[in-house]
C-alpha positions in Angstrom: 15.1 -28.9 -3.2 12.3 -29.5 -5.7 10.7 -32.6 -7.1 8.3 -31.7 -9.9 5.2 -33.9 -10.2 3.3 -32.6 -13.2 -0.5 -32.6 -12.8 -0.6 -33.5 -16.5 2.6 -35.0 -16.8 11.9 -26.1 -8.7 -2.8 -6.4 -12.3 -0.2 -5.8 -14.8 2.7 -7.7 -15.8 6.2 -6.5 -15.2 5.9 -4.0 -18.1 2.3 -3.9 -19.2 -1.1 -5.3 -18.2 -3.2 -7.9 -19.9 -5.9 -8.5 -17.4 -8.2 -11.5 -17.9 -11.8 -10.8 -18.8 -14.4 -11.3 -16.2 -16.9 -14.1 -16.8 -20.6 -13.2 -16.7 -22.5 -16.0 -18.3 -26.1 -16.3 -19.4 -28.9 -15.1 -17.2 -30.6 -18.6 -16.7 -29.6 -20.5 -13.6 -29.3 -24.3 -13.3 -29.2 -26.1 -10.0 -26.7 -28.9 -9.5 -27.5 -31.6 -6.9 -25.0 -34.3 -7.8 -21.6 -34.8 -9.3 -21.6 -34.4 -13.1 -19.9 -33.4 -16.3 -21.2 -30.0 -17.3 -22.0 -30.3 -21.0 -23.7 -27.0 -21.9 -22.9 -23.3 -21.5 -24.8 -21.5 -18.7 -24.8 -20.4 -15.1 -24.9 -23.1 -12.5 -25.3 -23.1 -8.7 -25.2 -26.0 -6.2 -28.3 -27.0 -4.4 -26.4 -29.4 -2.1 -22.9 -30.5 -1.1 -21.3 -32.8 -3.7 -18.9 -35.7 -3.2 -17.4 -38.4 -5.4 -14.8 -41.0 -4.7 -12.9 -40.7 -8.0 -11.6 -37.5 -9.4 -13.8 -35.2 -11.3 -16.9 -34.5 -9.2 -17.4 -31.6 -11.4 -15.9 -31.6 -14.9 -16.0 -29.0 -17.7 -14.7 -29.8 -21.2 -14.7 -28.2 -24.6 -17.1 -25.4 -23.7 -17.3 -21.6 -23.5 -19.3 -19.4 -21.1 -19.8 -21.5 -17.9 -20.3 -20.0 -14.5 -20.2 -22.3 -11.4 -21.3 -20.5 -8.2 -21.3 -23.1 -5.4 -23.1 -20.7 -3.0 -20.8 -22.0 -0.2 -21.5 -25.7 -0.8 -18.8 -28.4 -0.8 -17.3 -30.1 -3.9 -15.2 -33.1 -2.9 -13.3 -36.0 -4.2 -12.6 -38.4 -1.4 -10.7 -41.2 -3.2 -7.0 -41.8 -2.8 -4.5 -40.9 -5.4 -3.9 -41.5 -8.3 -7.6 -42.2 -9.2 -9.1 -39.7 -6.7 -8.5 -36.3 -5.3 -9.3 -33.9 -8.1 -12.6 -32.4 -7.1 -13.0 -30.0 -10.1 -11.3 -30.4 -13.5 -11.6 -28.3 -16.7 -10.1 -28.9 -20.1 -10.2 -26.8 -23.3 -12.6 -24.2 -21.9 -12.9 -20.5 -22.3 -14.7 -18.0 -20.1 -15.2 -20.3 -17.1 -15.8 -18.9 -13.7 -15.6 -20.9 -10.4 -16.6 -19.1 -7.3 -17.8 -19.4 -3.7 -16.9 -23.1 -3.4 -15.6 -25.1 -0.5 -13.4 -27.6 -2.3 -12.1 -30.7 -0.5 -9.6 -31.9 -3.1 -7.6 -30.2 -5.8 -8.6 -28.2 -8.9 -6.8 -28.9 -12.2 -7.1 -26.8 -15.4 -5.7 -27.6 -18.8 -6.0 -25.3 -21.9 -8.3 -22.9 -20.1 -8.5 -19.3 -21.2 -10.0 -16.0 -20.1 -11.4 -17.5 -16.9 -11.4 -16.9 -13.2 -11.3 -18.9 -9.9 -12.3 -16.5 -7.1 -13.4 -16.6 -3.5 -13.1 -20.3 -2.9 -11.9 -22.3 0.1 -9.7 -25.2 -1.0 -8.1 -28.0 1.0 -5.8 -29.5 -1.6 -4.1 -27.5 -4.4 -4.6 -25.7 -7.6 -2.8 -26.5 -10.9 -3.1 -25.2 -14.4 -1.3 -26.2 -17.6 -1.1 -24.4 -21.0 -3.6 -21.7 -19.9 -3.8 -18.0 -20.5 -5.5 -15.0 -18.9 -6.7 -17.0 -15.9 -7.3 -15.1 -12.7 -6.9 -17.0 -9.4 -7.9 -14.4 -6.8 -9.2 -14.1 -3.3 -9.0 -17.8 -2.5 -7.8 -19.5 0.6 -5.8 -22.8 0.0 -4.5 -25.2 2.6 -2.2 -27.9 1.4 -3.3 -31.5 2.0 -0.7 -34.1 1.1 -3.4 -36.7 0.7 -4.7 -34.7 -2.4 -2.9 -34.6 -5.7 -0.6 -31.6 -6.4 2.3 -30.4 -8.4 5.2 -28.8 -6.5 3.2 -25.8 -5.4 0.1 -25.0 -3.5 -0.6 -23.1 -6.6 1.2 -24.2 -9.8 1.2 -22.7 -13.3 2.8 -24.4 -16.2 3.5 -23.2 -19.8 1.0 -20.3 -19.9 0.9 -16.5 -20.1 -0.8 -13.4 -18.8 -2.2 -15.2 -15.7 -2.8 -13.5 -12.4 -2.5 -14.9 -8.8 -3.6 -12.2 -6.5 -5.0 -11.7 -3.0 -4.9 -15.3 -1.9 -4.1 -16.9 1.5 -1.9 -19.9 0.9 -0.9 -22.3 3.7 1.6 -25.1 2.9 1.1 -26.8 6.3 4.8 -27.3 6.8 5.6 -27.7 10.5 9.0 -26.0 10.3 11.0 -29.0 11.5 14.3 -28.9 9.6 15.2 -32.5 10.6 12.3 -33.7 8.4 12.8 -31.1 5.7 11.3 -32.2 2.4 9.1 -34.9 3.9 6.2 -32.9 5.2 4.1 -30.0 4.0 4.1 -28.3 0.6 7.2 -27.8 -1.5 6.4 -24.3 -2.7 3.7 -21.7 -2.2 3.4 -20.6 -5.8 5.4 -22.3 -8.6 5.7 -20.7 -12.1 7.2 -23.0 -14.7 7.8 -21.6 -18.2 5.4 -18.7 -17.7 5.4 -15.2 -19.1 3.5 -12.0 -18.5 2.1 -13.2 -15.2 1.2 -11.1 -12.1 1.8 -12.6 -8.6 0.7 -9.9 -6.1 -0.7 -9.3 -2.7 -0.7 -13.0 -1.6 0.0 -14.2 1.9 2.1 -17.4 1.7 3.2 -19.4 4.7 4.7 -22.7 5.7 6.3 -24.2 2.7 9.5 -26.2 3.1 11.3 -24.9 -0.1 10.2 -21.6 -1.5 7.4 -19.1 -1.1 7.4 -18.4 -4.8 9.6 -20.4 -7.2 10.3 -19.9 -10.9 11.3 -23.0 -12.9 12.7 -22.8 -16.4 11.8 -19.7 -18.3 10.1 -16.8 -16.5 9.6 -13.6 -18.5 7.9 -10.2 -18.1 6.4 -11.2 -14.7 5.6 -9.1 -11.7 6.1 -10.5 -8.2 5.0 -7.8 -5.9 3.7 -7.0 -2.4 3.5 -10.6 -1.3 3.9 -11.5 2.4 5.9 -14.7 2.8 6.8 -16.4 6.2 8.0 -19.7 7.7 9.8 -20.9 4.6 12.5 -23.6 4.6 14.9 -22.5 1.9 14.1 -19.1 0.2 11.3 -16.6 0.1 11.7 -16.3 -3.7 13.7 -19.0 -5.5 14.8 -20.3 -8.8 17.3 -23.2 -9.2 16.2 -25.5 -12.1 17.0 -24.3 -15.6 16.9 -20.6 -14.5 16.0 -18.4 -17.4 14.7 -15.0 -16.2 14.1 -12.0 -18.5 12.4 -8.6 -17.6 10.9 -9.7 -14.3 10.1 -7.3 -11.5 10.4 -8.4 -7.9 9.2 -5.5 -5.8 7.9 -4.7 -2.3 7.7 -8.3 -1.0 8.1 -9.0 2.7 9.9 -12.2 3.7 10.5 -13.4 7.2 11.4 -16.6 9.0 13.3 -17.9 6.0 17.0 -18.5 5.3 17.0 -15.8 2.6 14.9 -13.2 0.9 15.7 -14.7 -2.5 18.0 -17.4 -3.9 18.4 -17.5 -7.7 20.9 -20.0 -9.0 21.4 -22.5 -11.8 21.9 -25.8 -10.1 20.6 -28.1 -12.8 18.6 -28.3 -16.0 16.3 -31.2 -14.9 12.9 -29.5 -15.2 10.3 -31.0 -17.6 11.0 -28.5 -20.4 14.8 -28.1 -20.5 16.3 -24.8 -21.6 19.4 -24.3 -23.8 20.7 -21.1 -22.2 21.0 -19.8 -18.6 19.6 -16.3 -18.6 19.3 -13.5 -16.0 18.7 -10.4 -18.0 16.9 -7.0 -17.4 15.4 -7.9 -14.1 14.6 -5.6 -11.2 14.7 -6.4 -7.5 13.5 -3.3 -5.6 12.1 -2.4 -2.2 11.9 -5.9 -0.8 12.1 -6.4 3.0 13.7 -9.3 4.8 13.7 -10.1 8.5 14.0 -12.8 11.1 16.4 -15.1 9.1 16.6 -18.8 9.9 19.3 -21.4 9.1 19.1 -23.6 6.1 18.2 -27.3 6.6 21.1 -29.5 7.7 21.2 -31.2 4.3 22.2 -27.8 2.8 24.8 -26.9 5.4 22.6 -25.7 8.2 24.1 -22.1 8.1 22.7 -18.7 7.3 23.1 -18.0 3.6 23.3 -14.6 2.0 20.1 -12.7 2.5 20.0 -12.1 -1.3 21.8 -14.6 -3.4 21.8 -14.4 -7.2 24.4 -16.5 -8.9 24.2 -17.6 -12.5 27.0 -20.1 -12.6 25.9 -23.2 -14.6 28.2 -26.1 -15.5 31.2 -25.3 -17.8 30.3 -24.9 -21.4 26.6 -24.1 -20.8 25.7 -20.8 -22.5 25.0 -17.8 -20.2 23.4 -14.4 -20.9 23.4 -12.1 -17.9 23.3 -8.3 -17.7 21.4 -5.1 -17.0 19.9 -6.3 -13.7 19.0 -3.6 -11.1 19.1 -4.4 -7.4 18.1 -1.4 -5.2 16.5 -0.2 -2.0 16.1 -3.7 -0.5 16.2 -4.0 3.3 18.1 -7.1 4.3 17.9 -7.0 8.0 20.6 -6.7 10.7 21.9 -10.3 10.6 22.9 -12.7 7.8 25.7 -12.1 5.3 24.2 -9.5 2.9 24.2 -10.0 -0.8 26.1 -12.3 -3.2 25.6 -11.3 -6.9 27.4 -13.2 -9.7 28.7 -12.3 -12.2 29.1 -8.8 -10.8 29.1 -7.2 -14.2 25.5 -8.3 -14.6 24.2 -6.0 -11.8 23.9 -2.4 -10.9 22.8 -1.2 -7.4 
């Protein structure tokens, strides 16, 4: 269901808000007319479309206080993977802002903090690793299999207090179950070993696996008011090393998918393995599911439960499950309702 390909290597958080700071930058404005490594703090704008064959048309490293406003210009990396495809990269940066860009290629962040990526049009993907308080907001992203990506159109790894809000994400999956897993994006948004994140008010469509997927540990995260459609396996999913604590899944609308949500423990094969399967203190509330579709033939081809949460790892693997609340969800007129296991871990 999920093959993880690490880019480096399946408003408030759920309880309290830690919003990233907005990046202002110094008053002076520098005009960029060619691909380059930005080596000094400041505010930059583009005076022309930029394109490079290898990755890194624009790079930012080991800096603070950088604003890049593309003013609608293109930043592109046209070369094939693995040497090409990343149009913008940032490493070890604080207070970085990237806005108003047309990006033909992918964006990759590593160890970026207190930063924002806003109002961009991206044909490719966005990935961040080991980053905190990054706001990815108001962007449109169309997946392009020719550009590098992790498993999601937007993928966050090993960070905290990040926000993904108000984006339009298109995985370009054609909905053909006979070629499931071979075309389009795997997931819309993937959260791997993240905590304190907010994923809200996004429109996610046409991914062959999940609209939003948690992998490994996911804690204190809000997943709310997202509209998810044309999904091949589950609107919201978690299968690999599932370890969920104190997450809120509220007010999402899922349609044209086999299920609203599918949370299981099928394996522990993600990049950072866990030692305990956990589903504790989570809330699923007020979500709406409609127009169910069958699973792919490779997964039985039938309608699964509209809401499936089953923490049943291999024998001998430690399990913590309890105090989860499932209430006021609308599961539609067809399908097989809910499956919750172990029953003692849930109240409705």
